C-alpha positions in Angstrom: 4.4 -24.3 -11.4 3.7 -22.7 -14.8 0.4 -24.5 -15.1 -0.6 -23.5 -11.5 0.2 -19.8 -12.2 -1.8 -19.9 -15.5 -4.8 -21.5 -13.7 -4.7 -18.9 -11.0 -4.7 -16.1 -13.5 -7.6 -17.6 -15.4 -9.5 -18.0 -12.1 -8.9 -14.3 -11.3 -10.9 -13.1 -14.3 -14.4 -13.9 -13.0 -13.3 -12.7 -9.5 -12.2 -9.3 -10.8 -15.4 -9.0 -12.9 -17.5 -9.6 -9.7 -15.3 -7.1 -7.8 -15.8 -4.4 -10.5 -19.5 -4.9 -10.5 -19.7 -4.5 -6.7 -17.4 -1.5 -6.8 -19.5 0.1 -9.5 -22.7 -0.5 -7.5 -21.2 1.0 -4.3 -19.8 4.1 -6.0 -23.2 4.8 -7.6 -24.6 5.3 -4.0 -22.0 8.0 -3.1 -23.8 10.8 -4.9 -24.1 12.8 -8.1 -20.9 12.4 -10.2 -21.5 15.9 -11.7 -22.0 17.5 -8.3 -18.8 19.5 -8.8 -20.4 21.3 -11.7 -23.4 22.5 -9.7 -21.3 25.1 -7.8 -21.0 27.0 -11.1 -24.1 29.2 -11.3 -23.6 29.9 -15.0 -24.4 26.4 -15.9 -28.1 25.9 -16.9 -30.2 22.8 -16.8 -29.6 22.3 -20.5 -25.8 22.5 -19.9 -26.0 19.8 -17.2 -28.1 17.6 -19.5 -25.4 18.0 -22.3 -22.7 17.0 -19.8 -24.7 13.9 -18.7 -25.1 12.9 -22.3 -21.4 13.6 -23.0 -20.3 11.3 -20.2 -23.0 8.7 -20.8 -24.7 9.4 -17.4 -28.1 9.6 -19.0 -28.0 5.9 -19.8 -29.3 3.2 -17.5 -26.8 1.9 -14.9 -26.3 -1.5 -16.6 -25.4 0.2 -19.8 -23.0 2.6 -18.0 -21.3 -0.4 -16.4 -21.0 -2.3 -19.6 -19.6 0.8 -21.4 -17.1 1.3 -18.6 -16.1 -2.4 -18.6 -15.7 -2.5 -22.3 -13.4 0.6 -22.2 -11.3 -0.9 -19.4 -10.8 -4.1 -21.4 -9.4 -2.2 -24.4 -7.2 -0.1 -22.2 -9.2 3.1 -22.0 -9.7 4.0 -18.4 -12.0 6.9 -19.1 -11.7 10.7 -18.5 -11.9 12.4 -15.2 -15.2 14.4 -14.7 -13.3 16.9 -12.6 -10.0 17.6 -14.4 -11.1 16.4 -17.9 -7.9 14.5 -18.2 -7.4 10.8 -19.0 -7.6 8.7 -15.9 -4.6 6.6 -17.1 -2.5 9.8 -17.3 -3.5 10.8 -13.8 -2.5 7.4 -12.4 0.7 7.2 -14.4 1.6 10.6 -12.9 1.0 9.6 -9.3 1.9 5.9 -9.2 5.7 6.4 -9.3 5.6 8.7 -6.3 3.7 6.2 -4.3 6.1 3.4 -5.4 9.0 5.5 -4.1 7.2 6.0 -0.8 6.2 2.4 -0.4 9.6 0.9 -1.3 11.4 3.2 1.1 8.9 2.4 3.9 9.0 -1.3 3.2 12.8 -1.3 3.3 12.6 0.0 6.8 9.8 -2.4 7.7 11.5 -5.6 6.6 15.0 -4.8 7.9 13.9 -3.6 11.3 11.1 -6.2 11.8 13.3 -9.2 10.8 16.3 -8.1 12.8 14.4 -7.3 16.0 11.9 -10.1 15.5 14.6 -12.7 15.2 16.7 -11.3 18.0 13.9 -11.0 20.5 12.8 -14.6 19.7 16.3 -15.9 20.3 16.7 -13.8 23.4 13.3 -14.4 24.7 12.4 -12.7 28.0 15.7 -10.7 28.0 15.6 -7.0 28.9 15.9 -6.2 25.2 13.0 -8.4 24.4 10.9 -6.6 27.1 11.8 -3.2 25.7 11.2 -4.1 22.1 7.9 -5.8 23.0 6.7 -2.7 24.9 7.7 -0.4 22.1 6.0 -2.7 19.6 2.7 -2.6 21.5 3.0 1.2 21.7 3.6 1.4 17.9 0.6 -0.9 17.2 -1.7 1.3 19.2 -0.4 4.5 17.7 -2.5 6.0 14.9 -0.5 6.9 11.8 -2.1 10.4 11.5 -1.2 11.2 15.1 2.4 10.1 14.7 2.7 12.0 11.4 1.5 15.2 13.0 3.9 14.8 15.9 6.8 14.3 13.6 5.7 17.2 11.5 5.4 19.5 14.4 8.6 18.6 16.0 11.0 17.9 13.2 9.6 20.3 10.6 8.3 23.2 12.7 9.9 23.3 16.1 13.4 22.4 14.8 13.1 25.2 12.3 12.0 27.7 15.0 15.0 26.7 17.1 17.3 27.4 14.2 18.3 23.7 13.9 18.4 21.5 10.8 14.8 20.5 10.0 12.9 18.3 7.6 10.5 19.6 5.0 6.9 19.9 6.0 5.5 18.5 2.8 5.8 17.8 -0.9 8.4 15.8 -2.8 11.0 18.5 -3.4 11.7 22.2 -3.0 10.2 24.1 -6.0 13.3 26.4 -6.1 15.6 23.4 -6.5 13.7 20.9 -8.5 13.1 17.1 -8.3 16.7 16.1 -7.6 17.6 12.8 -5.9 18.8 14.5 -2.7 15.7 16.6 -2.5 13.4 13.6 -2.9 15.3 11.6 -0.3 15.2 14.5 2.1 11.5 15.0 1.7 10.9 11.2 2.0 12.3 10.8 5.5 9.2 11.9 7.6 6.5 10.2 5.5 8.4 6.9 5.1 9.1 6.8 8.9 5.4 7.5 9.6 4.2 4.9 7.3 6.7 2.3 8.4 6.5 2.7 12.2 3.0 1.3 12.8 3.5 -1.6 10.3 7.0 -2.4 11.7 5.6 -2.7 15.2 3.1 -5.4 14.1 5.6 -7.2 11.9 8.1 -7.4 14.8 5.5 -9.3 16.9 4.6 -11.5 14.0 8.2 -12.4 13.2 9.0 -13.0 16.8 6.0 -15.4 17.2 6.9 -17.3 14.0 10.5 -17.7 15.1 9.6 -18.9 18.6 7.4 -21.6 17.0 10.1 -22.6 14.5 13.2 -22.7 16.8 11.6 -25.2 19.1 11.1 -27.7 16.2 13.0 -31.0 16.0 14.8 -30.2 12.8 16.4 -27.1 14.4 17.7 -29.2 17.3 19.0 -31.7 14.7 20.8 -28.9 12.8 22.4 -27.8 16.1 23.4 -31.3 17.0 25.1 -31.7 13.6 27.4 -28.9 14.5 26.0 -26.1 12.5 26.7 -22.7 13.9 23.8 -20.8 15.5 24.0 -18.1 12.8 23.7 -20.7 9.9 21.0 -22.6 11.7 18.9 -19.5 12.2 19.5 -18.0 8.8 19.2 -21.2 6.7 16.7 -23.3 8.5 14.7 -21.2 11.0 14.2 -17.9 9.2 13.2 -19.4 5.9 10.4 -21.4 7.5 9.4 -18.6 9.8 9.2 -16.2 6.9 6.3 -18.1 5.2 3.6 -16.4 7.3 5.4 -13.1 6.8 5.1 -13.5 3.0 1.3 -13.9 3.4 1.2 -10.7 5.4 3.3 -8.8 2.8 1.0 -10.1 0.0 -2.0 -8.6 1.8 -0.4 -5.3 2.9 1.6 -4.3 -0.1 -1.3 -3.7 -2.6 -3.0 -1.5 0.0 0.1 0.7 0.2 0.7 0.7 -3.5 -2.9 1.9 -4.1 -2.2 4.8 -1.8 -1.4 5.5 1.8 -4.1 8.1 2.1 -3.4 9.4 5.6 0.3 9.8 5.3 0.2 11.3 1.8 -2.4 13.8 2.9 -0.4 14.9 6.0 2.8 15.4 4.2 1.3 16.6 0.9 2.9 13.7 -0.9 1.6 13.6 -4.5 0.8 9.9 -4.7 -2.2 7.6 -5.4 -3.6 8.1 -1.9 -4.0 11.9 -2.4 -5.3 11.3 -5.9 -8.0 9.0 -4.6 -9.0 11.3 -1.8 -9.1 14.4 -3.9 -11.4 12.8 -6.5 -13.5 10.9 -3.9 -14.5 14.3 -2.4 -15.9 15.2 -5.9 -17.4 11.8 -6.7 -15.2 11.4 -9.8 -16.4 7.9 -10.7 -13.8 7.1 -13.5 -10.9 7.9 -11.2 -12.3 6.1 -8.2 -13.2 3.0 -10.3 -9.8 2.9 -11.9 -7.9 3.2 -8.6 -10.0 0.6 -6.8 -9.9 -1.9 -9.7 -6.1 -1.3 -9.9 -5.9 -2.2 -6.2 -7.9 -5.4 -6.8 -5.6 -6.5 -9.5 -2.6 -5.8 -7.3 -4.2 -7.9 -4.5 -4.6 -10.9 -6.9 -1.1 -10.6 -8.3 0.6 -10.1 -4.9 -1.2 -13.2 -3.5 -0.1 -15.2 -6.5 3.5 -14.0 -5.9 3.1 -15.0 -2.3 2.2 -18.5 -3.3 5.2 -18.7 -5.5 7.3 -17.4 -2.6 6.1 -20.3 -0.4 7.5 -22.9 -2.8 10.9 -21.0 -2.8 11.1 -20.8 1.0 9.9 -24.3 1.6 10.8 -27.0 -1.0 8.2 -29.3 0.5 5.4 -27.1 -0.9 4.5 -28.1 -4.4 1.6 -26.9 -6.6 0.1 -29.5 -8.9 
C-alpha cells in the first residue's frame, strides 16, 4: 500500500503541472489583471507601466508562467494585485471558515443520506420510500441559490418581522458579541442546511441504489441463513460494500466544497474560499485565482488517493500492487 501511495503521488506531479499550465492559459484570456487600477484617474500611463514592471506583467507569458511556477514550488504564492497582501495569507484567513462550513454540511449529508438511503432500500416501495424518493427528486431539482434565498427570507426576515426567534441573515458572528462558539454555530445553521440539502438529496438516491444492489447478493442471503441479525447483516456486510461507490462520490465532491461553495457563501456573506475567489475573479486578480484553483486541483488528487485507500479498508478483497 505504501508503494502504491508513493507511486500515485509521483504520478500526480506531471498532472498538476499540466493543470497549472492550462489554468494559467485560461486566466490570461479573462482580461487585464490591472483593470482594477484603471478606475483611478490619477494614475498615468507611466504609473501603469511601473505597476506592470513591478508585478512582472511586462514579460512574455512563458516567462510569467515560469516565474509563477518557481515561486509556487518554493512556497511563495505571490501577492494580490488588488489588496497587495500575500495570497497565502488571504487563503489561510478564509480556509478555516470554509472548513467549518463544509464539515457541518457534510455531517448532515452523510448522516441523513446513509440513514434514509439504507432505510428506503430495506423498505423498498413502502410509503416512507415513496415520500423520501419524492422529496429527494425535489431536492435534486432545487437550485441552491433559490433554496438559500427562501431560507433567508423566511427564517431571517419574516420570522424577525413576526417577533419570533430568527436566524442571522449573514456573516459568521454578531460583531457586537464576537466570534464565540455559540455565535458561529447559530450563524452556521442556514448556510450549512442550504449547502447540504441539494447534495443530500442526490446521495440518498445513490445510497439507496447501491444498497438495493448489495442486499440481493448471495453473500447477504448466506449471512442471514447463518443466523446473523438483520442489523448486523446490514451494517457489517451490506453497508460496507454499498459504501464503496459513495466514497468515490465524496472524493469528487469534497474538494469542490473545500475550494469554496461560491453561491452559498455569497448569499449568506460567509467569509470563506468561495467568496474570496468570487471577489478576486471580478477584478481578474491572477495570483489569487491561480492559487485557489491549483489548491483545488491538489485537493482533488489527494481526495481521490484517500478514496482509493478507503476502498481497501471497506473491501479487503481490493489490494493494490
